[in-house]
N, C-alpha and C positions, 0 to 999 in steps of 0.2 A: 414306646406305646401309648395309648391314652391311659389316663388313670384308672379307668374302670376296666381296661381290657384284661388286665391280670387279677381282676377280683372275682371271686365266687362266693356267694353267701348261700348257706344251706342249715336246714335245720336238723339236729341230731335226733337219732332214734334209739331206743333202748336197744342191748344186743342179746341175743340169746345166752343162755348159760353153757358152759364147755364144763366137760369133768376135770378135774385138776390131779395130779399125780405127784406124790411125795417124791423128793429127790435130794439127796447129800451134797448136790453142787450148788449153783447160784440160787439165792433166794428170789422169789419172785418180785417181792419189792423191799426196799428197807422199811423194817417194821416202825422207826421212827415216823417214816411218811406217812404210813397207813394209818397208825392209831393216835399219833399226838392231835389233841383237839377235837377228838371224835371217837367216843367210846359206846357200849352198849346199844341201846335202840338207835340213835343218832347214827353211830357208824354203820349198822346195817342198812339204814334208810340210803346213806349216802352210796354205800356198796352196791345197792340195788337199783339205785336211780329212781327210787320209789316216789310215790305221789308226796306232795306236801313240800317238795324241794322248790325254792324259788328258780325261776327261769334264768338261766345265765346265758352270756354273750362272750364267745373267747376270739381274740384277735389272734390270727396264726401267720407266722411271718416265715415264709420258706423261699430264699433265694435260688435254691437249687432244687427244684420240684421233680426229682428224678431217683431211681434206684430205691435203696432202702429208705431215704428220706420220704418220698412219695408213697412206697408201700406202707409204712407206718401211720401216715396221715390218711390215707385210704380207708384202713381199717379202724384207726382211732377215733376219727371224728364223728362218724354215724354212731359209735358205741357210746360216747361220752354222755349224751344226753342234753348237750348244750347247743345252742344256735353258734354259729362262728362266721367270721368273716375271714377268708383265706387270701392273702396277699402272696403272689408267687411269681416267679420267673422261670424260664425254661433251664433244664440242667445241663448247660454248657458254659465253658469258660469261668471255671469255679472261683479263680483268683480275681477276677473282674467283678463277680458277684459279691464276693467279700468286700470289695473297695468301693462298690457303687450302689449296691440295692438299697442301703439306707437312705440314699436320697430319694430314689422312686418310692420306697414304701413310705416315707415320711410325709410326701405329697400326698399320697392315696390315704394316709391314716387322718390327715388334717380335713380332706374332703369329706370323708365319712363322719368325722365327728361333728363338722359343721352342719351336715344334712341332718345327722340324730338331734342337734340342739334345735334346730329349726323345726324339726317335727314334733319334739316333745319340750317345748320352752319351760313346762310346769313339771318335768319328770315323767318317766316313761311307767305307765300304770302296772305293767307285768314285773317290773323291776324297782319295786319300791325303795326308795333312797338312792339309786344310782347316781353317780356323779359324772359318768362318761358313758360312752355307748359300749364299753368292754368292762367286763369285770376282772378278766386276766387277759395277759398276753405271753404266747407261746412261740418262742425263735429258736431256729436252728443254730449251729454255729457258723454257718456261712454268713451269717448277719452281723455287722458291726453294730451290737445292741446300743452301746454307748453313744455312738454317732446318730443312730435312729431316734433315741429318747430325745437328744438334744435338738434335732432338726423339726421333730414332730410338735415338741413343746407341749402346751396345755391339753393337746387331744389326748396325751397318754400320761401326762404327768400323776395322775391319781390311780394308774392301772398297774397292780403289781406284775411282775414280769418273770419268766423262767427262760432258760435257756437249756435247751436238751443237746447234751454232747453225743452225737452218733459217731464222733471222732473228735481228736484233739491234734492240732496242729505241732506241738511241742514234739511229737514223737513219730510223725509222719515221715517216711523215707524218702525225701527228695533225691532224686539223682543228681541234679544241677543245683546247688544251692548259691545264690545271689543274695547281696545284702536286700534287695527289694524283697525276698521272700522271708525276711523277718518280720515283716508286717503282719503275716498271717498267724503265728503264735501270739505276737502282741494282741492281734484282734480278739483271738480267743480270752485273753486275759483280761483286756479292757470291757469285754462283753460280760465275762463272769462277774467283774466288779460291780458292773452296772445293774445286775439283775438281782431280783429278790432271793431266788433259788436258782441252784444248778442241778440239774439231772443228769445222771450219767447211766449209760446202757449197762456197765460192768463196772465191778470193783478195780479191775486193772486199768480201765479209761481213766478213772478217776485219780486212781493213785498215781499214775504216770504223768499226768496234768499236774496236780498238785505238787509233786516232787520235782518237775521240771521247772517250775516257775522261778525259782532262787536261782539256779544256773543260767537261765535265759536271761534274767534282769542283770546279771553280772556282766554282760557282753554291752550293757549301756556305756558309753564313753565318760560317764560321771554320772552323779546323783541316782543311785540304786535304791528304789523305794523298798522300805522293810515292812515284813507282816502280811504282804499280799497271798502268800499260800496259806496263811492262818485264816485269814478273811473268808477266802473262798472255800476253803475246805468246811467251815463252820456252816455254810448254807448248801453244802453239796449232799445228795441223796443218790442212791442206786434205784433206778426203776428201769427194768428190762423192755425192750421193745416188743411190741406184738405184732403177730401176722395173722392173715386170715386164712382159716384151714380150708374154707368151702371148696375151692378148686381141688384139693387133695382129697378131701371127703368123697368126692364123686370119682376119683380116678383110682380105683383099687389097685394093689400092687399085682404085677403079673412078671413072670420069669420067661425069658426066650430060653433058646437051647444052649447058650453058654453065657458066661458071666460078663455083665455089663457094668463097666467102671465109668461114672460120670463126674465131671468137672464143671460145677455150676457157676461160674465166676466169670465177670467181666475180664478181659485180656488187657491187663494192664500190670506194669512193673512190680507193683506192690502185692499182687497175687501170685507171682512167681510163676507163670505157665511153663518157663523152662524147666523147673524142677520136677513138674508133673510129667511132661513129655519124655525127659531123661529117663524117668521111672518106667512109664510104659512102653518105651521103646526098649529097654533094657530086657523087659519082661516078654517082649515080642521076638526078640532075638532067642530066647530061649525056647522058643515053639509053643509056649502056652496058649491055649485056646481061650480067647476072651474078645470082648470089643469093647469101644470108647466111644463116649458121647461127649461132645463139647458144646456146653449149653451158654456159654457166656456170650457178651457183647464184644465186637471187635472195633477198635477205633481207626481213624484214617493213618494215624502214625505208626499202627502195629498190625495193620492188615497183611503186610508182606510177611512177617514173622508168623502170623497167624496161618497163613496159606501153606508156608514151607512146612511148618509142624504137621499139618493135616496130612499133606502128602506123604509124609514118612510112615504113616500108620497105614496107609493103603485099604486094603479090604476090611480092615479091624475097625475103620472109623464108622460107627453107625450111625452118627448125627453131628453137624458142626453148624454152629451159629446160634443166636438168639431165636427162641421159638416164637412163632405167633400168637402171642396172646397166653393169659395165665393158664388157660386149660390145657393147651398144648403144652406148655411147661409141666404142669402137673402129670400129665400123661407121660411124658418123658423121664421124669423122676420115678414115676410108679413103677416104669419098666425096667428099672436099673438096680443093681444089686448092691454097688458100693459107691459112696459119694465122698470124693477126696478134696481137701484143701491143702495146698502149699504155701499159704499166704505168710509173707514176711510182715504184713500189716493187717491187724484184724482187731477191732475193737468189740466186736460181738460175732457177726457173721450169720445173717438172717438167710442167706442161701443154704448153708449147711444145716441149719435148723429145719428149715422147709423141707430139705432131702431126707432127714431123719424122720420126720412127720409122713413123708410120703412112702416110706418103708425101706429107704437104702439104710445101709450100715455106714455110720459116718466114720471117716479117718482123719484126724486132723494133727497139727504139728503139736508138740507138747510144749506150747509157747504162747505168748500173747495171751488173749482173754481166754483162749479155750479151756485151760485146765478148770476154769470155774464153772464151765457147763459139761464137758465130757469126761467120762471116768477113764481110768488109766488104760483100760484095754480098747478104747477107741482114739488113743493117741500114739503118735511114734516120736522118736527123739532124733534121727537122722536120716539122710537120703538113703543109706543103706537099709535103715531099719524100715523104711517106706517101701522099698522093693520087697523087702522079705514078708511084711505084712500083706502087701498086695497078692504075693504069690500064694500064700497061705490063703487067702479069701478066693483066689480063683480056683484052686484046687479043692478047696472044700467051701462052697459058695454057702454065705450065711442067710439063715432064716430070715423072711421078709419082717420088718416091724420092730427089730431089737432096740432102734432109737427112738420108737413113738412115745413111750411114757416120757422120755427126756423132752422131747419137743411139745408135748400137750402143755406143760407149764407156761408156754410163751404164747398161746392162742389169744387170740383177742377176748375169747369169753372168759379166759382165766385170769386175764391181766385187767379187764375193763374194771372190775371193782374198784382195785387199787389206784387206777387212774382218776376215777370219779373222786375218791377221798383226796387224793392228792391235789386236784384242780379247786376242790372246794376248800381246801387248806389255803392253797395260793391266794384265791379270791379274799380269804377273810384276814388277810395280811393289811388291808387297808379298808 
């Protein structure tokens, strides 16, 4: 595509404040990230995005602009209070994105920087002292940041960069691992080494990545670099991903005549849809009165499996397929009693947090990132325990909103202040 075709420029707006709820689980942000270098009146000014702050501009690099990656950017960028340039590619063929996006984005970044230097040869008045078009760059892990910086050259040489880890490839459960696939965890490692900071959505994500580096490096046939994990850990922070609560605020919880169980995930092997359908099919054989909504996206390679599982539920299937738009999705969640995850790979799980905010009782595996976020009564430890917990929730339907306070901590209104401080800190690194 032409260099400008994947580029969107927009000005950020201040976000309305949200109420925050205390919780013993995941911290909203790493305290070091929020407070270091900004205390007292200065910290409050940054948190509020108030007057007096210099106008900033952010370079956003997203090779896979879909799913949770897009959802986070859609609510974060308007709330940040910065101008931004978004370089993006459609959310498909993620392996090709990781290998090729750096070339495309480097060309676009050089073009944008050249335009800026031609327009402001004596400096940009609104950004006194700026040495580049951007004050910071924000990349997802689907970008090879090291390649991008090398190819973009002087256009980004003075720009501090952060990689946001929605996921990490060191623990991604590939079904068919070929030697070629080793490039993808290596891309995560080199991107982390090239970044000034690494932000992870959960401690579990950070810890599995850092702990997995040394075993991965030992697979090299020779020359095993030392100290990589320590270097990356030293610049790593935890900052949870935000979501936009507005569609769910306008869809008040409603309850039908029978318990509705919703599975709000894309239909792929790492979400283990088979485990979910095995559980609800077992409950259906018991004659329990309930219905099922499957709200995730199916892909070409999984559509046949998707259809077979749906047919097995018969009249109990209240909905299947990705709803048309966020408002329809919010209404579906608001009309459900229980939201279930059976994931074997989850680094945060925005879908379950949104379902909890919408009024569902969240039921998640006692593994992965979930123990950081959900209390014990919302977790199960085995497939048998999943069936037992669902059975009890069908017989005695949970009151709506039991997970709302937990989820409120991750709204954009709650997290925007921490993100403003984090980005200001990043911009101050150079």
